[in-house]
C-alpha positions as CSV (number, residue, x, y, z in Angstrom):
1,M,0.0,0.0,0.0
2,G,1.2,3.5,-0.7
3,P,0.2,7.2,-1.0
4,G,-1.8,8.6,-3.8
5,A,-1.8,12.2,-5.2
6,E,-4.3,15.0,-5.8
7,D,-4.9,16.3,-9.3
8,G,-2.4,19.1,-8.8
9,G,0.3,16.6,-7.9
10,S,0.3,17.2,-4.1
11,P,0.7,14.0,-2.1
12,V,-2.3,12.6,-0.5
13,I,-2.2,10.2,2.4
14,G,-4.6,7.3,1.8
15,V,-6.1,6.0,4.9
16,A,-8.1,2.8,5.5
17,A,-9.9,2.0,8.8
18,V,-10.9,-1.2,10.5
19,D,-13.8,-0.4,12.8
20,D,-17.3,-1.7,13.3
21,H,-18.9,1.7,14.0
22,P,-19.8,3.1,10.5
23,I,-21.2,6.4,11.9
24,L,-17.8,7.2,13.4
25,L,-16.1,6.5,10.1
26,D,-18.5,8.7,8.2
27,G,-17.7,11.5,10.6
28,I,-13.9,11.0,10.1
29,A,-14.3,11.1,6.4
30,A,-16.2,14.3,6.6
31,Y,-13.6,15.8,8.9
32,F,-10.8,14.9,6.6
33,A,-12.6,16.5,3.6
34,A,-13.2,19.7,5.5
35,H,-10.1,20.1,7.5
36,A,-7.4,17.8,6.1
37,P,-7.6,17.7,2.3
38,G,-4.2,16.0,2.2
39,I,-5.7,12.9,3.9
40,R,-8.4,10.8,2.3
41,L,-10.3,7.8,3.8
42,V,-10.2,5.4,0.9
43,A,-11.5,2.2,2.5
44,T,-13.3,0.9,5.6
45,A,-14.3,-2.5,6.9
46,E,-15.6,-4.0,10.1
47,N,-12.8,-6.5,10.3
48,V,-9.3,-7.2,8.9
49,D,-10.5,-10.0,6.6
50,L,-12.9,-7.7,4.8
51,L,-10.5,-4.8,4.6
52,L,-7.8,-7.0,3.1
53,A,-10.3,-8.4,0.6
54,A,-11.4,-4.9,-0.4
55,L,-7.8,-3.7,-0.8
56,A,-6.5,-6.7,-2.7
57,G,-4.1,-5.2,-5.2
58,D,-4.9,-1.6,-4.2
59,T,-1.9,0.5,-3.1
60,T,-3.8,3.7,-2.2
61,A,-3.9,3.2,1.6
62,S,-0.6,3.8,3.3
63,V,-2.0,4.1,6.9
64,V,-4.5,1.8,8.5
65,L,-6.5,2.9,11.6
66,L,-7.2,-0.2,13.7
67,D,-9.7,-0.5,16.5
68,L,-8.7,-3.0,19.1
69,R,-12.1,-4.5,20.0
70,L,-14.0,-5.8,17.0
71,R,-17.1,-7.9,16.9
72,D,-15.4,-10.8,15.2
73,G,-13.2,-11.3,18.3
74,S,-10.1,-11.4,16.2
75,D,-6.7,-11.3,17.9
76,V,-5.0,-7.9,18.2
77,A,-1.5,-9.0,17.4
78,S,-2.6,-11.1,14.4
79,N,-4.5,-8.1,13.0
80,V,-1.5,-5.8,13.3
81,R,0.8,-8.4,11.7
82,R,-1.6,-9.0,8.8
83,L,-2.0,-5.3,8.0
84,R,1.7,-4.6,8.3
85,A,2.4,-7.4,5.8
86,T,0.7,-5.3,3.1
87,G,3.2,-2.6,3.6
88,A,0.8,-0.2,5.4
89,R,1.6,1.6,8.6
90,V,-0.8,0.7,11.4
91,L,-2.1,3.2,13.9
92,V,-4.3,2.1,16.8
93,F,-7.4,4.2,16.9
94,T,-9.7,3.0,19.7
95,A,-11.7,3.7,22.8
96,E,-9.9,0.8,24.5
97,Q,-7.8,1.8,27.5
98,R,-6.6,-1.6,28.8
99,P,-2.8,-1.6,28.7
100,A,-2.2,-5.2,27.7
101,L,-4.3,-4.9,24.5
102,V,-2.6,-1.7,23.5
103,R,0.9,-3.1,24.3
104,R,0.1,-6.2,22.2
105,A,-0.5,-4.0,19.2
106,L,2.6,-1.9,19.7
107,D,4.8,-4.9,20.2
108,E,3.7,-6.0,16.7
109,G,4.7,-2.7,15.2
110,A,1.7,-0.4,15.4
111,L,2.9,3.2,15.3
112,G,1.2,4.7,18.3
113,L,-2.1,5.2,19.9
114,V,-5.0,7.7,19.3
115,L,-8.0,7.5,21.6
116,K,-11.3,8.2,20.1
117,E,-12.1,10.7,22.8
118,D,-9.2,12.9,21.8
119,P,-9.7,15.9,19.5
120,Q,-10.0,15.1,15.8
121,E,-7.0,17.2,14.8
122,R,-4.8,14.8,16.8
123,L,-5.9,12.0,14.6
124,V,-4.8,14.1,11.6
125,D,-1.4,14.7,13.3
126,A,-1.1,11.0,14.1
127,I,-1.8,9.9,10.5
128,R,0.8,12.3,9.2
129,T,3.3,11.1,11.8
130,A,2.6,7.4,11.2
131,D,2.9,7.9,7.4
132,S,6.4,9.1,8.0
133,G,7.2,6.0,10.0
134,E,7.3,7.7,13.4
135,I,5.4,6.9,16.6
136,Y,2.6,9.2,17.9
137,V,0.7,9.1,21.2
138,S,-2.3,11.4,21.3
139,S,-2.6,12.6,24.9
140,R,-1.5,12.2,28.5
141,L,-4.0,9.5,29.0
142,A,-2.8,7.7,25.9
143,H,0.8,8.0,27.1
144,S,-0.1,6.6,30.5
145,I,-1.7,3.6,28.8
146,V,1.3,3.0,26.6
147,T,3.7,3.2,29.5
148,D,1.6,1.4,32.1
149,P,3.8,-1.5,33.4
150,R,0.8,-3.8,33.5
151,G,0.9,-3.8,29.8
152,E,4.3,-5.6,30.0
153,V,2.9,-8.6,31.9
154,R,3.3,-11.7,29.8
155,L,1.0,-14.6,30.3
156,S,1.3,-17.9,28.4
157,A,-1.5,-19.2,26.2
158,R,-2.2,-21.9,28.8
159,Q,-2.3,-19.4,31.7
160,L,-4.7,-17.3,29.7
161,E,-6.9,-20.4,29.0
162,V,-6.9,-21.3,32.6
163,L,-7.9,-17.8,33.7
164,R,-10.7,-17.5,31.2
165,L,-12.3,-20.7,32.5
166,I,-11.8,-19.7,36.2
167,A,-13.4,-16.3,35.3
168,R,-16.5,-18.1,34.1
169,G,-17.0,-19.8,37.4
170,L,-16.1,-23.3,36.6
171,P,-14.8,-25.6,39.3
172,Y,-11.1,-26.5,39.2
173,A,-11.9,-30.1,38.7
174,D,-14.0,-29.4,35.6
175,I,-11.3,-27.1,34.2
176,A,-8.6,-29.7,34.7
177,R,-10.7,-32.3,32.8
178,M,-11.5,-29.9,30.0
179,L,-7.8,-29.0,29.5
180,H,-6.6,-32.6,30.1
181,I,-4.3,-31.6,32.9
182,T,-4.2,-32.4,36.6
183,E,-5.5,-30.0,39.2
184,D,-1.9,-29.6,40.5
185,T,-0.8,-28.4,37.0
186,L,-3.8,-26.0,36.9
187,H,-2.7,-24.5,40.2
188,T,0.9,-24.2,38.8
189,H,-0.4,-22.2,35.9
190,R,-2.4,-20.0,38.2
191,K,0.7,-19.5,40.5
192,R,2.9,-18.6,37.5
193,A,0.4,-16.0,36.4
194,V,0.6,-14.4,39.8
195,E,4.4,-14.5,39.6
196,A,4.2,-12.8,36.1
197,Y,2.4,-9.8,37.7
198,A,4.8,-9.6,40.6
199,K,7.8,-9.7,38.3
200,V,6.8,-7.0,35.8
201,A,4.3,-4.8,37.6
202,D,6.1,-5.1,41.0
203,D,2.7,-5.7,42.4
204,Q,1.5,-8.5,44.6
205,V,-1.8,-10.1,43.5
206,G,-3.6,-11.3,46.5
207,G,-5.5,-14.4,45.3
208,T,-7.4,-16.0,42.5
209,S,-10.3,-13.5,42.4
210,E,-7.9,-10.5,42.3
211,L,-5.8,-12.3,39.6
212,V,-8.9,-12.8,37.4
213,Y,-10.0,-9.2,38.0
214,R,-6.6,-7.9,37.0
215,A,-6.4,-10.1,33.9
216,V,-9.8,-8.8,32.7
217,A,-9.2,-5.2,33.7
218,D,-5.8,-5.1,32.0
219,G,-7.0,-6.7,28.8
220,H,-5.3,-10.1,29.0
221,I,-8.7,-11.9,28.8
222,D,-12.3,-11.1,28.0
223,I,-15.3,-12.8,29.4
224,G,-17.7,-13.6,26.6
225,P,-21.3,-15.0,26.8
226,D,-20.3,-18.4,25.4
227,L,-20.0,-20.4,28.6
228,P,-18.5,-23.9,28.2
229,E,-20.6,-26.8,29.3
230,R,-19.8,-28.2,32.7
231,T,-18.4,-31.7,32.4
232,V,-19.8,-34.6,34.4
233,P,-17.4,-36.7,36.4
């Protein structure tokens, strides 16, 4: 993907957006037209799959705005990797303020964070900055999210799986059977998640309830409506 040009030869930054709020995208397009003629919203989609399909072979979008929470439940890191593979710069544009989600995107190469609550002119500044390959953070709040040490906590896939099931209220015995592990191994995964917080955030997590709360609040896990069935001994 790359920049286009206006009729007079001036460079135009082509922008695509992955967001499932079309009214917001319409507002952004109108703002660009009125206040940032050098930026043009050239494509939008509600998920990365649809955007990549729409832009197949199209090189007009050099910057992609990516929301972190999409209805398809897609993985943040995977979304950033797939968009960057097209050659586009990725800029996180979201209302999400949980540090682990934001950090996941930045670790995969997203060039900064713009919060949807920030003034629209900051989005324009961020797009121009990202198009030049530099990082942009839109506000003090955005900076605090980006630098929050809780975003540096790393939990393994198995630890996350265990915490998701605990968060849904399943007994440990059921979780162990579902994951084909022993209860002792389950407790080990939980213990190592606690240690991960203590190591990076320098913060002691008191017990399982607090651990689950922190994992949800920081963006490591989400609790969806699809509860797994309880197994029968």
